[in-house]
C-alpha positions as CSV (number, residue, x, y, z in Angstrom):
1,N,-2.3,-6.1,11.8
2,G,-0.1,-6.2,8.7
3,I,1.2,-9.9,9.5
4,P,1.1,-12.7,7.0
5,R,-2.0,-14.5,7.0
6,D,-0.7,-18.1,7.8
7,E,1.4,-16.2,10.9
8,G,-1.8,-14.9,12.2
9,V,-3.8,-18.4,11.8
10,R,-0.9,-20.0,13.9
11,I,-1.0,-17.3,16.4
12,I,-4.5,-17.9,16.9
13,L,-4.2,-21.4,17.0
14,G,-1.1,-21.9,19.1
15,S,-0.1,-25.5,20.2
16,A,-2.9,-26.8,17.9
17,A,-1.6,-25.3,14.9
18,T,-0.4,-27.7,12.3
19,P,0.4,-26.5,8.7
20,Q,-2.7,-28.6,7.4
21,R,-4.9,-26.9,9.7
22,I,-3.0,-23.3,9.0
23,K,-3.3,-23.4,5.3
24,E,-7.4,-24.7,5.4
25,I,-8.2,-21.7,7.7
26,G,-6.3,-19.5,6.0
27,D,-7.6,-20.4,2.9
28,R,-11.3,-20.2,4.4
29,K,-10.5,-16.4,5.9
30,Q,-9.3,-15.8,2.4
31,Q,-12.6,-16.9,0.8
32,F,-14.7,-14.8,3.4
33,Y,-12.7,-11.8,2.6
34,L,-13.3,-11.9,-0.8
35,M,-16.8,-12.3,-0.5
36,L,-17.1,-9.4,2.1
37,L,-14.9,-7.3,-0.6
38,E,-17.9,-8.1,-3.4
39,R,-20.7,-7.6,-0.9
40,N,-19.2,-4.2,0.8
41,P,-16.6,-2.7,-1.7
42,P,-14.3,-0.4,0.2
43,Q,-15.1,3.7,-0.4
44,I,-12.2,5.2,-2.0
45,L,-10.7,8.0,0.0
46,P,-11.5,11.9,-0.2
47,G,-9.5,13.3,-2.8
48,V,-7.8,10.1,-4.3
49,S,-9.8,9.5,-7.3
50,A,-9.3,13.4,-8.3
51,L,-5.5,13.2,-7.5
52,L,-5.5,10.2,-9.7
53,S,-6.9,11.6,-12.5
54,D,-5.0,14.9,-12.4
55,M,-1.9,12.8,-12.3
56,R,-3.1,10.7,-15.4
57,K,-4.0,14.1,-17.3
58,N,-0.7,15.4,-16.7
59,G,1.0,12.2,-18.0
60,W,2.4,10.4,-14.9
61,S,3.3,6.7,-14.9
62,L,1.5,5.4,-11.6
63,A,2.0,2.4,-9.4
64,A,0.1,1.0,-6.6
65,A,2.3,-1.0,-4.2
66,S,1.1,-2.3,-0.8
67,S,2.0,-5.3,1.4
68,S,-1.2,-6.9,1.3
69,K,-1.5,-9.9,-0.8
70,N,-5.2,-8.5,-1.5
71,A,-4.1,-5.2,-2.8
72,A,-5.4,-6.3,-6.4
73,H,-8.7,-7.3,-5.1
74,V,-9.3,-4.3,-3.2
75,L,-8.2,-2.1,-6.2
76,A,-10.5,-4.2,-8.2
77,A,-13.5,-3.8,-5.8
78,T,-12.9,0.1,-5.8
79,G,-12.8,0.4,-9.5
80,L,-9.3,1.9,-9.5
81,T,-7.7,-0.8,-11.1
82,G,-7.2,0.9,-14.5
83,C,-5.4,4.2,-12.9
84,F,-2.5,2.2,-12.4
85,D,0.3,1.3,-14.4
86,A,1.7,-1.6,-12.4
87,I,0.0,-3.0,-9.2
88,I,2.7,-4.4,-6.9
89,T,1.7,-6.5,-3.8
90,G,2.8,-8.9,-1.5
91,Y,3.3,-11.5,-3.8
92,D,5.8,-9.3,-5.8
93,F,8.8,-8.5,-3.5
94,H,10.7,-10.4,-0.6
95,H,11.6,-8.0,2.1
96,P,8.9,-6.2,4.2
97,K,9.0,-2.4,5.2
98,P,11.0,-0.8,6.6
99,H,13.1,-2.3,3.7
100,P,12.5,-0.3,0.7
101,D,12.2,-3.5,-2.0
102,I,8.2,-2.9,-2.1
103,F,9.0,0.7,-3.8
104,L,12.0,-0.2,-5.5
105,T,10.0,-3.3,-7.6
106,A,7.2,-0.8,-8.2
107,V,9.5,2.1,-9.7
108,E,11.4,-0.8,-11.5
109,A,8.2,-1.8,-13.0
110,L,7.5,1.8,-14.3
111,G,10.8,2.1,-15.6
112,A,11.5,4.7,-13.8
113,Q,14.2,5.7,-10.8
114,P,13.6,6.5,-7.3
115,A,14.8,9.9,-7.6
116,H,12.0,10.9,-10.1
117,A,9.2,9.2,-8.2
118,F,7.0,9.9,-5.1
119,V,5.6,7.7,-2.3
120,V,2.5,8.2,-0.7
121,E,2.2,6.6,2.7
122,D,0.5,6.8,6.0
123,A,3.0,4.7,8.5
124,T,6.1,5.4,9.6
125,N,7.6,2.3,8.4
126,G,6.4,2.8,5.0
127,V,8.0,6.3,5.3
128,R,11.1,4.9,6.5
129,A,11.2,2.4,3.3
130,A,10.4,5.2,0.8
131,V,13.6,7.4,2.5
132,A,15.9,4.1,2.4
133,G,15.0,3.5,-1.3
134,G,15.9,7.1,-2.3
135,F,12.2,8.1,-3.0
136,R,10.6,11.6,-1.8
137,C,7.7,10.8,0.4
138,I,4.5,12.5,1.1
139,A,2.7,11.3,4.3
140,V,-1.0,11.2,5.4
141,A,-1.3,11.4,9.3
142,N,-4.6,9.3,9.2
143,S,-3.4,6.5,11.6
144,E,-0.1,8.0,12.8
145,S,0.9,11.2,13.9
146,A,2.4,13.7,11.7
147,D,5.3,14.2,14.2
148,A,6.1,10.5,13.8
149,L,5.8,10.7,10.0
150,S,8.2,13.6,9.8
151,A,10.4,12.2,12.4
152,A,10.8,9.1,10.0
153,G,11.7,11.4,7.0
154,A,8.4,12.6,4.9
155,M,9.0,15.4,3.2
156,T,5.5,16.7,3.6
157,V,2.6,15.8,5.9
158,V,-0.9,16.2,5.2
159,S,-3.6,15.4,7.8
160,T,-6.6,13.9,5.3
161,T,-6.0,12.2,1.6
162,G,-8.6,15.1,1.0
163,E,-5.4,17.8,1.0
164,L,-3.3,15.5,-1.5
165,T,-3.2,17.9,-4.9
166,L,-1.0,17.7,-7.9
167,E,0.8,20.5,-6.7
168,L,2.8,18.7,-3.6
169,F,4.1,16.7,-6.4
170,L,5.7,19.5,-8.3
């Protein structure tokens, strides 16, 4: 649910939570997660590979920015790692969304400026973070409503990743 691993374990254990037990269970959970990634790699959403390819062919610099500390593992499992010039994970920034820290870290890694960059998001807090950082944001309404994403500040909202085309970014 977007909470750090240790916090989730602490919630589950309740009063039985000790720092040592939290770490032990969190580490086991991580081992299981990585094993599942290897056995069942996630599927790339429709349109994503084509969009990344089109952007690359047109000279765009690309960063993947995710609050997940497992983002690099997920990208590797999908074979998308090489599509990005920078990969920002939960290890690389301090303030969670809706603070723009994640996106500012990504644009800095690319040597660009927020006003010349886009963020693609699917959550209102992510849209708010992009807007707060001075980015243009395109949202995909696959987990939250188009109205909520628009109200959060997305300049364009599409229903599926299959609708993401290079023309939206021009």
